[in-house]
Each structure stands twice: as structure tokens, then as C-alpha cells.
N, C-alpha and C positions, 0 to 999 in steps of 0.2 A: 303484720309480723307479731307473733306471740312473745310476751315478755316474761322472763323468769328471774326471780330473785333467789340468789344463793346466800344463805346465812350460815357460814362455816368458818370456824376459827383457825383451821389448818390451811394456811394460805396455799400450799402446794396442791392440796386436794381441790380447793376452790378454783384455782387457776386451771387445773386439768379439766375439771368439769365444765368450766366456762368455755374453754377452747373447743371442747367437743360439742357443746350446745350451739355455739356460734357457727361451727361447721355445718350443723344440722339446720341452720337457718333461724335460730331463735335470737332474740335480743336479750342481753344478760346484764344484770347488775349484781354487785357483791357487797356483803357486809361481813365483818369478822367478829362481831359480838352481837348479843341479843338486843341490846338497847339501840345500836345503830341500825340494825336490821328492821326493828319495829318502826323506827322513825322514817326509814326509807320507804317502807311499805305504805305508811300513812301519807307520804308526800307524793307518791307516784302510783299509777295503775300497774298492776301485775296480773298475769293470767295463772301463775303457779309459783309456789315457794318450795325450795329445797331447804330443809331446816335441820341443822344438827342439834342433838339434844344437849350435849356437854359443851355449853358456851359460857364464856366469861361474862360477868355482870348479871344479866338475866338469862337463865337457862332456857333451852328450847321449849320445854313443856309450858313454862310461864309465857313465853312469847306466843305460843300457840293459843293458850287460854285467852290472852288479850286480843289476838286477832279474831278469834271466834265471837267476840263480843260485838263485832260490827261487820264481819265479812265471812263469806262461805268460800273464799278462794281455795282451790285445791292445795293441800299441803302434803308433801312427802317427807317423812323423817329420815334423816341420814345419821346413823350412829354406830359406834363400835360395840355397843351393848347388844346382846342377843337373848337376854333373859326374858321369859314370858311376861313377867310383871312389867317390864319396860315397854313391851309391845302393847300390852293391854292398857297401860296408863296413857300412851300416846294415842291409841285408837279411840279410847273413851274420851280423851280430851279434844277430839275432833279432827285428828289426822285422817287423810284419805288413804294413805299407804305407808309402808315402813320398809326400809331396806337396810341391811346390816353391812358395815364396812368389814373387810374389803369387798367391793362389789364389781361386777363386770359392767362396763359402761353400756354395753348393748342391753343389759337387763334394765338398767336405770332409764335408758332412753325409751324402752318399751313401756315401762310404768308411767313415764311422763306422758306418752301418747294416750295411754288409757285414761289417765286422770283428766287430761285436757278434753278428751271426747265426752267425758261425763259432766264437764263443767257447764252449768246453766249460763245462758247469755246474760252478761252483766252481773253474774252471781245472784240473779233473782229468779225465783221459780216462775216458770211461764204460766202455770196454772195457779191463779191466786184465789180460787174459790175455796171457802172454808169447807172442811169435811166434818161430818157428824155421824156418830153411831150412838143412838140413845143419849146417855149423859156424857158421852165423850166427844170433845170438839177439838179440831186441829186447824190452826191458821197457818197456811204455808208462807204467807208474806211476812208475818211477824215471827214465824217459827215458834209459836206458842201452843201449848196443849193444856186443855182444861178438862177436869172431871167434876161434874156436879158444880160447876162454877169456880172450882179451885184450880189455880195454876199448878202444873206439874213440871218440874225441871228435868229435862232429858238431855243426854249427850247428843252430839250430832248423829252418831250411828243409830242410837235408839230412836231419834226423831225420824230419820230417813226410813227406818224399818217400819215404824208405826204408820207413817204417811203412805208407804207402799201397800201395806195391809189394808188401810182404810180406803184407798183408791180402788182396791179390788175386793171390797167387802162382799161377803156371801160367796166368794170364789175360793175354793181350796187351792192353796199354793204349795207346791212341793218345796222341800228344803233346797234342792238344786236351783229351782227358779228364783227363790228368794236370794240365795247366795250370789247368783249371777247378776241380779239387778241391783243389789245393795253393795256387795263387796267387789264385784267385777269378775270377769272370766278368768283372770290370771291369779286369783286368790288361791293360796295353797294350804290354807288352814283347815279345810274340811267343813262338812256341813254341821259339825258340832257347834260351830260358831253361831249358827242360827238358833240352836236350842238355848245356848247361853244367853243370847240377847233377848230371846222371848222371855226367859226367866227374869231378866232385868226389867223388862217392860211390865210384866205382871206384878212385880214387887212394887212398882210405882203407880200404875194406873188401875190396878184391880184390888190388891190386898188392903191398902189403906181405906178404900171406899166400899169394900165388900160387894163388889159388882164384877161380873165376868164379861169380858169382851172377846178375848182371844181363845179359840178352841183348838185342841189338838185332834187331828185326824190320824189315827194310828196307822203307821206304815206309809203315810203320804206326806203330811206337812201340817200347815196351820191355816185358819180362817178366822176373820173377824165377822161376827154375825150381827145383823140389824136387829134380830129378835133373839131372846134367850131360848 
């Protein structure tokens, strides 16, 4: 039975979601503030976290940041905020998905199913082999990236995108293909998200080192090449 942790300070919402999840066959635990939620997650195994952003004590973004220091458990943010900056902050911080209150419980359940399907067994990448493209190296187990021996700090989404490109090096990948494999089939933000994150990657792995890895294929998508 898959276990879900709800970290939500509005007790009525937490209870409503808990009952729906239990009805669907999940095992559920709740916490009403960020500190308790973080401690509960450290103490028990969970398959997914539903995390509110506006929490007392430690806010949801900080809880997410601390969780990402030691776990890749799927995290879906629940929040009343719908500003683009809040979505970007959450996704850049390592969230797997984002849903705005008020939400339909059917949509939340669907997003949970998608996130759980994408979850690696035991939160560890099955393929532990290091990936290399010239002076670029990616370690899936440690989730570390190096360029010319220098470590590069990437967000979870940036890392996943780079790993996917490197696993398919020398293969031109369309924006739709990248979007489906990294963001999921139900992502509604459009293929522009791919272009945005490619720019983020280039600013971190190319520009500081004056070396090109990611190439644009006009009208199609992107490719990482083994040779310049």
C-alpha cells in the first residue's frame, strides 16, 4: 500500500483529502506545520508528499528544499497562490507538480497517480552508470554534474532534463517528447517550458566554461552532441 504524507495547515482541507485518499486505497499521515511534517517524513517512509506552501513555522518551499537534500520522493505542491513566480519557485525547488486551491479532487488524484508512476523504486535511479559528453559528466546516483571537473549546481528539473538529453545523446529530441518525459503527459504549461529550461542549463553548463553541449535543431527540438 502506497503511503502519502499531507502537510497542510488547514485541517478541514487536510481531513477531506485524507478521507478521499483512504477511500482510494492509500495509507495517509498528516502534519499541520512544516516542522512537524519534515520530522514525520524523516521518521517514516512515504511514497509521495502533498505539501502546502503557506505553512506556519517552516514554509513549504523551505520544507521542500530540505527534503531535496536527501530524497527524491515525489512532491505535489498545494497552494492558494496562482502567480507564475510561485509556480516557478516551487518547480525550481524540486517539486514534481503544482495544483492551485480550490481544486477538484479528481484532478488531484490523477496527478498523484502520474507522480507515483514516475517515481523510481526506492527513490534511487535504476541506471547508476555515469554519463559523459566530452567535458560534461553526470552521476545519476549522486545527482551531481561536473563540467571540466567543476561541480555545477542544478535544480531537480534541470538535472532530470540534462540526464534525459545525455541518455539520448546524438539523438534529436522534439520539444513534445522532452515535455512528456520530463514534465509528464498532463502538463499544461506548453512546450515553451522546454525552451526556458534549456536556457537555464546553457547558462550553467555552457556559458561559464565557454563550451557548447546542447544544440538547437530549428523547428524540431534539441540534441546533445558527443562531438562539436
